[in-house]
N, C-alpha and C positions, 0 to 999 in steps of 0.2 A: 504493500500500500504506500509506504513512504517513498519507495523508488518511483512508483507511478506518479505521485504528486509532484515530484521534482523533474521527472522526465517530460511531462506535458509542457511546463514553462520553457524548458530547453528547446523543445521542438518549435514552439511558437516563436522564440527569439531567432532561431536559425532561419525559419522561413521568412520572417519579417525583415531580417537583415538583408536578404537578397533584394527585397523591394526598395530598400534604402540606397542601393548602390548608385542610382542615378539622380538622387534627390538630396536636399539639404534640410537643416532644422535650425529653428531659432528658439531659445529658451531663456528664462530669466525670472527675476522677481520684480514686482511692482509695489512700491512703498510710498507712504506719505512723506513729503519733504519735511513737514513741521515736526513730526514725531518719530519717523522711521518705522512706523507700524505698517504691516502689510495691507494692501488694498485687496480685499477679497471679492470674488464673484463679479469681476469687471471684465469686459470684452477687450481682447488684444487681437488685432487683425491686420492683414495686409490690404491696403486700400485698393479697390477695384478688383478684388479676387474673392474666392470663397474660402480662403485659408484664414483660420482664426482659432482662438481658444479662449476659455474663461479661466481666470485665476482661481486657484484653490484656497483653502483656509490659511495657507502659508504665503499667499500672494504669488504663488509659483505658476508659471504657464509654460507650455511647450507647443510650438507650431512645427509640425514635422511633415515629411514627404512633399517638400516644396521644390518645384522645378528650379533649376539654376536661372538667375536673372537679377534684375534690379527692382526693388520694391520700396514702398513707403509704409513703415510700421506705424500704426495708429492706436491711440488709447484715448477714449472719450468717456469721462465719468462725471456724474452730477456734482457740481460745486467745485470742480477743478479745471485748470487750464488743459486744453487738448494738447497731447504730445504727438509730434510727427517726427519720425526718425528714418532717414533713408538707409537702406541696407542693400548690400550687394552680395549675392550668394553664388558660390561655385559648387560644383558637384562634390558631394560627400562632406560639405561644410556643416559643422555644428557650432554655431556662434551663440554667445551669451550676451543678452541685452538687459541689464538691470537698470530700471528707470524709476524716477521719483515724480509723483504728482504734486503740483503746487496749487494751493487753494486759489480760486479765481476771485478777483476784485469786482467782477461783474455779477450782478444778481442773476441767478439762474432759476428763478422760481417757476418759470414756464418750461424749463428743459428737464426731461426725464430720460436719461440715457444710462443704462446699466447692463450688466450681463444676464439679468434675470430672464429676459425673453429668449436669449440664446440658450440659456441653461435648460429651460423646459423642453427644448427641442433636441438637445444633445445628451440629456440624462433621463433615465427611465422615471425616476422620482415618483414611484408608486408607494403610497402610504408613508411619505416622508415630508416633514415640514422643516424648512431651514429658518432659524431664528437668529436675528442679530440684536445687539444692544439697542439700536435705534428703534426697532419694532417694539421692544419691551417698554420703551419710554412712551410709546403711543397708547399704552394702557393707563387707566386711572391708577395713580400711585398712592398707596395707603401710607399716610404719614410722610408724604413727599419722597418716598423711596421706591422707585420702580423695581419689581422683583420678578425673577423667572417663574416662581411658583404661581404668581397671579396670571402670568401670560399663558402658562400651560393649561390652566383651567378653562380657557376658551378654545382650545384646539379641538378639531373634530375627533370624535371617538373617545375623548377623555371624560371620565366620571370622577367628580370630586365629591367626597362624602361628608364634608363639613368644614365650617370655619375654624372649629376647635377639634383637635385630635383627628382631623381628616386625613385621608390618603388619596393618592391618585391611582386610578385603575384605567388601563388603556385597552380599548377594543376587546373587552371580555377577560383580560388577564388579571391575576391578582397582583398586589404590590410587589411581592417577592419575584415575580416573573418579569419585572422590568429591570434591565441592566442600565446603570448610570455610570458613565466614564467621565472623569475630569482629567484632561490632558493625558489620557490613556490609563489613568488609575481608577480602580473599582471603588465607587463610593456606595457604602451599604445603606445609608439613610440620608437623602439629599434635602429633606424637608423638616422644618421645625414643627412643633406640636400645634402652634397657632398657624392655621393653614394659609396665612397671607404671605409667609416668608420662607425662602429656601436658604440653604447654607451659602449660596453663591452671591457675590457682590456683582451687580449688573455692570458696574463701571470697569470691571476687569475682564468681562466676557468678550470674546472675539466672535464666537459663533456657537450655536447649538443646533445639532441635527436630531430631530425626534422621529424615529422610525416606529410607526404604530403597528407594523406587521410586515411580513414578506421581505425582511431585510436580507442582505447578501451574506456570503460565507465569511466575510472579514469579521463578522460579529458572531459570538457563540456563548454557550453556557446560560442562555435565557430563552424562554419559549414564547414570550409574548411581544416585547418591545425593547427598544434600545434608545437611550438618550446620550449622545456623544457630544460632550462640551469641551471647548478649547478656550483658553485664556490668552489675552494679549500680552505682549512684552511691555516693559516699562519704557517711558519716553527716552529716546536715545539722544536728544538734543539739549534738554534743560531739566532742571528740577521743577516738578509740577505736583499738584495735589488737589484734594477735594475734601471738604468737611460738611457734614449734614447733621441736622438736629430736628427732632419732632417729638410729640408726646409718646410715640411708639418706641423710639430709640435714637441712637446716634451712630455716626460712622466717620471714619477718617481714612484717607487714601494718600499715599506718598509714592512718587516714582521719579526716576531720573537716571542719568548716565553715570556709570562708574568709569567708563572709557568712551568718549564721544566718537561718533561716526564722522570722519573727516571728509569722505568722498563717497560717491555712489559705488556700492559694491564693496566698500571698505569694512574693516572689522570694527566691532563695538561691543560694549558690555553695559547692560542696564539692569535696574532692579524695579520691582513694584511690590508694595506692601499694603494690605487692606485689613482694617479691623472694624467690626460692627457689633453693636451690643444693644440688646433690648432691655429696657427698664419698665416694661408695661405693668408688671406686678405692683411697682411703687407708684408710677405716674397715674395709673388708672384710678387710684384712690382720690386723686385731685381732679383729673379731667373727666373721668367716667365713673364716678361714684354711684351712679344710678344702675350700673350693671351688676355689681356685687359689692357689698360693704367690705369684703375682705380683699377686694381688688382682683383684677384678672390674673390668673395663676401662672402666666408665661414669662420666662426669662431665657435669653440665650446669648451666647458670645461666639463670634466667628472670626478666626484669624487666618490670613493667607499671605504667603510671601513667595516671590519668584525672582531668580537671577537668570538673565539670558545672555549667553555669549555668542555673538555673531561673528563668524569668520568671513574671509574673502569669498566672493562668488556665491553667497547665500547659505553656506554651511553654518549650522547653528546647533547649540546644545542648551537646554534649559535645566535648572535645578529648582525644585519647588517643594513647599511643605505647607501643612494646614493643621489647625486645631479647631474643631467645632464642638460645641456643647449645648445642651438643652435641659432645662429644669422646669417641671410642672408640679404644682401643689394644689390639687383640687380639695377644697375644704371638706373634711370628714369623708372623703371618698378614696383618694389615692395620692401617693407620692411617686413621681416618675422622673427619671433622669437618664440621659445618655451622653456619651462623650466619644468623639471620633478624632483620631489624629493620624498623620502619615507624612511621608516624604517620597520624592521620586525624581526621575530625570527622563527626558526624552530628547531625541536629536533628529536632525534632518541633514543628509549628506547628498550633494549634487556633484557627481564626477564631471570634470570639465569637458571630456570628449565622449559623452554618452547621453542617451535619452532616458536613463534609468534614475529614479528617485529612491533613495534609501531612507527609511524611517524606522526608529526603534524606541522602546521605552522600558523602564524598570521602575517599580514602585513597591512600597510596603505601607500597609495601613492597619489600624486596629479600631474596632468598634465595640463598645460595652454599653449594655442597656440594663436597667433595673426598674421593676415596678412593685410597689408595696401597696396593696389594697386593703381596705377595711374588711374584716371577717374572711380574709383569704391569705394563704401562705405567699410569701414573696416569690417573684420570678426574676431570674437573671439570665443573661446570655452574653457571651464574649465571642468575637470572631476576629482573628488576626492572620495576616499572611501577605504574600507577595504576588505580583503578576508582572509578566514581562512579555515582550513581543518584538519581532523583527519582520518587516515587510518591504517588498520591492514593487515599484510601479514602473512599467516600461511603456513609453508612449510611441504609438505608430500611426501618425496621422490622426484620423478621427477614431481610431481604435486604440485600446490600451489593455495590457495584461497586468494583473496584480496577484502576488502570491506571498505567503509568509508563514511563520510559525509562532505559536504562543504557548506559554506555560503559566500555570496558576497553582499556588499552593497555599493552604490555609488550615488553621486550627480552630475548632469550635469547642466551647464549654457551655453547655446548655442545662438549665435547671427549671423545671416547670411543674406546677401542680394543677391537675384538672379539677372539674367541678365537684368531684367526690373526694378531693384532697389526696389522690394517689400521685406520687412523685414520678416524674419522667426526667431522667438525667442522662446526658451523654457527653463524653469528652473524646473528640476525634481529630485525627490528622488526615489530610488527603491532598493528593496532587492530581492535576489535570493537565493534559497536553493536547495541542491541536495543530493541524496544518491545513491551509486553505489555498484555493486557486480560483481566480475570477477573471473573466475575459469580456471586455466590452467590444462588440462588433457592430459597426454601422454599415448597413447595406441599403443604399437608397433612402427610402422613407422609413425603413425599419431600423430599430435599435434593439439588439439582443444582448443580454447579460447572463449567460450561464455561469454557475459557480458551484464549488463543491468544498465541503468541510469534513474532515475526519477528526472526531473528538474522542479522546481516550480518558476514561475515568479510572484512576488508579485504585481508589478505595473499593470500587465495584468490580474491578478487573473487566471492564467493558469498553469495547471500541464501538462507536456509533457513527455510521455514515450519514451525512446530511446534504443531499443534493438540493440545489436551489436554482431558481430561474426567474428572470424578469425581462420584460420587453416593452417597447413603445412603438406605435405606428403613427407617424405624422400624416394623418388623413388629408389635411390641408394646412395652410399657413396658420390657421386659427383653431384647428380641431385636432386633438391628439387622443389616441386610445392607448391604454396601458394595462399591463397584467403582471402579477407577481405571485410566486408560489414557493414553498419550501418546507423542509422537515427540520425540526428543532428539538433539542434535548437539554435537560438541566438536572443537576444533582443537588444544588443548594435548595433547602426548603425552609419555610418559616412556620412558626406556631403562634396562633392567636385564636381567641375564642370569639365567636360571633355574638355571644351574649355579654361581652364586656360592656360595662357602663360607658367607659371611655376606651375606644379601641386604639390604644397606643403601643402596646407591647408587640414587638416582632422579634422573636428569637430566631437564631440561625443554627442549622446543623446540616450535615451532609450524609448521604448514604445510610439512612437509619436501618439498623439490623433487625430490630423487633417489629417486623412488618409482615403482614399476611402474605402468604406465598401463592394464593389463588385469588382471583377476582371474577365474580359473575360466572363461577363454575369453570374457569380456565386458569391454567398455570401461567404465572407471570414470567416473561422472558428475561426481565432484568428489573432493577429497582429505580430506574430513571423516571423522570417526569418528561412527557413527550407531547408534542403538538405538531399539527400540519396546518399550513396557511394557504388560502387561496383568495386573492384580492384582484378585482378588476375595476376599471374606471374609465372615465372620460373627462378631459379638461378642454375647455374652449374659451375663446375670447369673443363674446358677442359684440363688443365695442372696443375702441382703442385702449381704454384704460380700465376695462373690466375683465376679470378672469373668474370663470365658474369651474368648480371642481366637484365631481361626483364619484364616489368610490363605494363599492359594496364588498364586504369581507365575510369570510367564513373561517373560523378557527376550530379545529377538531382536537380535543384533548383526550387521547385514548387512555392515558395513564397519568394520574396526579397523585401526590402524596399529601395527606393531611394528618394533623394530630388527632388522635382518637378521643373525642370528648365523651364517648359512651363507655369508656373503660371503667369496669367496676371490680375486676378480679386481677390479681397478680398473675403473670404468665409463668406458672411453675407446674410441676408434675401433679400437684393436687388438683389443678384446674385444667388438666389436659383434655377433659371432655367438654369444656366450655367453648363456645364459638369464638373465632378470632376477633370479631367485632366487639366482644365484651372483655378481651384480655390483652390485645396487642396495643403497643404504644402508638402505632401509626397504622392508618388504613389507606387503601387504594380507592380512588374515585375516578370517574370519567365524566366527560361532558363536552359541550361545544358552545360557541358564541357566534352569532351572526348579526349583521347590521348594515346600515347604509349611512354614510356621512356626506353632507353637502355643504359647500361653502361658496360665497360670492365675495369677491374683493374688488373694491374701487380705490384707485390710488392715483390722484392727479392734483398737481399744484399743492394747495394747502389742505386738501380734504382727503382723509383716509377713512374708508368704511369697510368693515369686515363682518359678515353675517354667516353664522354656522348653525346647522341643524343636524342632530344625530339621533338615529333610531337604533336601539340595540336590544338583543335578547341573549340571556345566558342560562344554561341548563347544567345541572350537576346530578350525578347518580353515585351514591356511596355503597352500592351493592345491596341496599335494602330499600331506601326511599329515594325518590326524585325530589329535588328542591332547587331553589334559586339562591345564589349567594347574596350577601347583604349589599353588594354594589351593583345589583341588577337594575339599573336605572333605564327606564324605557325611552323617555324623550328628553332631549336637552337642546336648548336654544341659547345662543350667545350673539349679542350684537355689540360691536365695538366701533366707536366713532372718534376720530381725532381731527381737530381743526386748528390751524394756526392763522393768526390775523394780526393786523397792526401795520404801521408804516414800515417797520423793519422786522416784521413777523415776530415781535417780542411777546405776544400773547398766545396762549394755547388753551384749548378746552378738550379734555378726554372724557368719554362717557362709556360705561359698560353696563349692559343689562343682561341678566342671566335668569332663565326660566328652566326648571327641571321637574320632572314628575317624581313622585315620592319613592323613597328607597324601601326595600323589604325589611320587615322586622318580625320577631316572634311574639304573638299575642299571649296574654296571660289568661288561662282558663279559670284558675282559682287558687286557693291557698289551703295548706294543711299544717298540722303540727308535726315537725320533723324531729323525732327522737334520735339523738346521736349515740346513745349508750356509752357515755364516757368511761364507765367502769366495766365494760364488757358484759358478760353474763351476770355479773354481780350488781348491775345497775338496778335500782329500785324504780322500774319504769312506771308503776302506777302513780308515783308522786313526783317523778322527775319532770322538770320543766323543759319542754322542747323548744326548738327554734321555729320561726315562721318559714315554712317551705312553700315553694311556688310550683304550681302545676302549669306547665307550658303547653301551648297549642302547637299546631303544625309548624315545623321549622320554617321561619321566614314566610309565613302564610299571610301576614298583614302588610299593609302599605302605609307609609307616613304621608302627611299632606304634601302638596306641591311646594317646591322651594322657588323663591324668586327674590332678586336683590338688584338694586341700582346703585352704582358707584360713580362719582363725578370728581374730576380734578380740574382746577383752574390754575394756570401757571403764568408767571410774569418773569421775563428774562431781563436782567440789567447788565450792561457792559460797563465795567468800572475801569478797565485798562486794556492794554494789548492782550494780556493773558488772564486778566482778572475778571471774573463774572460772578453774578449772584442770581439765584432763582428763588422766588417766593412761591410756595405751592400750597394752595388751599384745597383740601380734599375732604370727601365725606363718604363713608361706607354705610350701605343700607340706608339710602337717603330717605325713603318713605317708611322706615322703621318696620319692615316686615318681620313678624314674629315666626321665624323659621325654627322648627323644633330641633333641639340638640339630642335630648334623651328624656325619658319618663322614668322616674324612680318607681319601681314596681311595688315597693313596700309602702312608701308614704303617698304615692300617687301624685308627687310633685313634678310639674313640667319645667324643664330647663331649656331655654332657647339658645339659638346661635347668637352671633354678635348683633347687637341692636344698632341704631343710628349712632355713628361715631365720627364726628368732625375732627379735623386736625389741621394744623398749620405748620408747615415745614420750611426750612431754609437750607439751601445748598450753596456753598461758597467754594469756587474753584479758582486756582491760580496757576 
């Protein structure tokens, strides 16, 4: 298998090299002159020809298979001066053109030129949304701090289960089935307990690609979705920074050169450091005392730092580290906290006489979580480990080949008590390895992307093949059809109870051993979690500045692993005659998810409108009963509008309205006296006082009321100097004070709602 995986790329390179013998190539990096930061997703083309490329997340481009001759290299990007560079190419030439874009002094409010239109025709882009920091700032910002978590909630297919203690579920997959990568490092929990904020600082984000399904073989070890996030480098020209303050929290960012870049393509070293902190638990007693007399229970601290070393001709290496923490204290209910820290490095190498791009990464991280609830034993979970990878991309005109290897190792320490207080504990070490190959082939109006991944799970001694495929057909200039499919596997599992008052705890472990060996009358071939994806769609441009995207998806989950909340017996010889579903720590389930996502985007001049509708169905079968999980939300509508105005476009208004049907929950049938027999058979049960027991109805057989919320932000930008700016931001969450239910206390019958109307005034100062 390994020989085959590396033989295929070698044959591709051999065949393609023959086609290069009579042609030439141009490659390089496009950067901003003011900061040295890469300019991503912009078109680079040869004027008067069909030869061109779109820069990637590193600002890198390659235009290959160009006939010898004289050309004019062009770059046109919104807000920057157009670059025109004459180039003369001879047979077999591979020349490098590193260029810098300078901000234009002329107002370009009516010009809208970027690589986006080119990108949708040259990339399959099925079930993937590319997010930039600029797009995030077009969302209403809570407390004056735009955040990725708030933007993700409006994406097609995403279900968000609450303002407090909520999780994100993507196209039918559970939270643990979503992989989150930060500069190549695995992040085990990207969201804070208050659902308005992620661990990421928007001001350091370069790009985030969210794959809701059907992703290629370069991603693995998750069966539902992938969020691939990259951060920008520090300013290579000058010391710069930003400070923010609001009732929700504060933030500071500092960046600058350690070694300045003196010329285009020259070496440099820069740093960037970000720290943000929430003091909502304390400030809410002053500003939002009508919510809870004890204050809102959320506090968090996020630290991130990065050093970037840029060599000549675009070679670079980054060193980064982070420390994220979260603390929640719900009065008389639960104490919850987690901490995550890690460090890593990644690099990009560009050989001078080759069209190959080398990229690699190595990182280590640790995540620890603890939950202590009233009347329940505490739960803890630790996971720590490394991940590393090396991949190669070879550009061949409009085609490209990509292949690589990955390795992941982690240790888990898991302690959990189920509803009958039986302990489930595991301490495990595991290693995973993978190799992948992907080829993008352009054939006229067709674009094909077959790929293959071989994933090996050491703890399970299992090799799992994962073929994948995507394609696009450019039916016309304004209409494009697309399709994606694939097989996916996963070893990492999470444990949480759907009956938790606050669904915060997500423990981690791998390859559980105390697992049933049969499911639905059949022997299990392995202990993996598995899924198959099929996604089809159409995107079209009914008008010049309007894009419509419609995608239907089906995800089949033939094998899932869940913690066994029905366990009442220990798994020993005395209980050998008891069924597995009453004694095993973990059980097997199956299911599927299907739905349709529709979006309409209008982006022209100062007005941006994005409207999204999602319809989804999720089904689960645990071997005994069919049920729906607690994130089976049927309908979701999001409308986002952003408008800038004023003489110098100094004013801005952002509005978001969300409407969603009710989530499932388990109804209460009645109550009974629960005798716990504290002294065993010697308990004097006729006089012993029992506890109040709950008789539950059908699992998740009820539905909560519909959820809807309106958020608004008004911004005013002030220019104080050449590099000094200030933004005053007035925002309001839940403007019309909709009482969206958070949970109902089954014992006291007290209703607790999600966040009420919460206005805030924030100030951002940048220099």
